[in-house]
Structure formats: structure tokens, C-alpha cells
C-alpha positions in Angstrom: 88.0 91.8 96.6 87.5 95.2 98.1 87.9 98.4 96.3 90.4 100.9 97.7 91.1 104.5 96.8 94.6 105.1 95.6 95.4 107.1 98.7 94.1 104.2 101.0 96.9 101.9 99.8 99.5 104.5 99.2 102.7 103.2 100.9 101.3 99.7 101.4 103.6 98.3 98.6 107.3 99.1 98.6 108.8 99.3 95.1 111.4 96.6 96.0 108.7 94.3 97.3 107.4 93.3 93.8 108.1 89.6 92.9 107.8 87.7 89.7 107.5 83.9 89.3 110.8 82.2 88.7 109.7 81.0 85.3 109.1 84.5 84.2 112.8 85.6 84.4 114.1 89.1 85.1 113.6 90.4 81.6 110.3 88.9 80.5 107.4 91.4 80.3 104.5 89.0 80.1 104.0 88.1 83.8 102.2 89.3 86.8 104.0 90.6 89.9 102.9 90.1 93.5 103.7 92.3 96.5 103.1 90.9 99.9 102.8 94.4 101.3 102.2 95.6 104.8 98.8 96.2 106.6 97.6 92.7 105.6 97.3 93.5 101.9 98.6 91.7 98.8 99.0 93.6 95.5 99.0 92.1 92.0 100.0 94.1 88.9 101.1 93.7 85.3 104.9 93.4 84.9 104.8 95.1 81.5 103.4 98.3 83.0 104.5 98.8 86.6 102.5 102.0 86.8 99.2 100.2 85.9 96.5 99.8 88.5 97.2 97.3 91.3 94.6 94.6 92.2 94.5 94.5 96.0 93.5 91.6 98.1 93.5 91.1 101.9 95.5 88.1 103.3 92.4 85.9 103.7 91.3 86.5 100.1 94.8 85.8 98.8 95.1 82.6 100.8 91.7 81.4 99.3 93.0 82.2 95.8 96.2 80.2 96.4 94.3 77.2 97.8 92.0 77.2 94.8 94.8 77.5 92.3 96.8 74.7 94.0 93.6 72.5 93.9 93.4 73.0 90.1 90.2 75.0 90.2 91.4 77.4 87.5 92.5 74.7 85.0 90.8 74.7 81.6 89.0 71.5 80.6 90.5 70.6 77.3 88.6 68.5 74.8 90.6 65.9 72.9 
């Protein structure tokens, strides 16, 4: 993940471009929102605070994250 100054990503994420997971629902505040912005950047923010800082990833970083998540690399190992 690279670090960007606020002015570097200004305008990269349209307000109407923020999406929540379907399971979150329109009124739930405990979710993350994703914005597949322009300029090859993906933004992730806290749905409870839309003015919070945005985590910014490039398309390649985001693709790697999705592949790892789909492969189960972030699942906790539960002891029974």
C-alpha cells in the first residue's frame, strides 16, 4: 500500500461511487465501503464515518487482496 497525500487522491473517488456489501444493508453502520475510483485506485473507508481517512490501494494491490481473501488466507483458525 502506498501513502498518498490528501490532495493526490482528491477527486479520485466520487461520492456516489461508494459501495457496501449486500449483507450490510443500506442502514447498517458497521461495514466498510469500497470505491473503485478512477486513475487505477481503490478506496476503502469506514461506513460509520464517511469523512474518515480512506485507505488507498492500486488495482494490482486490490486484486491480490481479493485473491487472498477468496483463498481463505484471512480466516481465523478456531480451536475446538
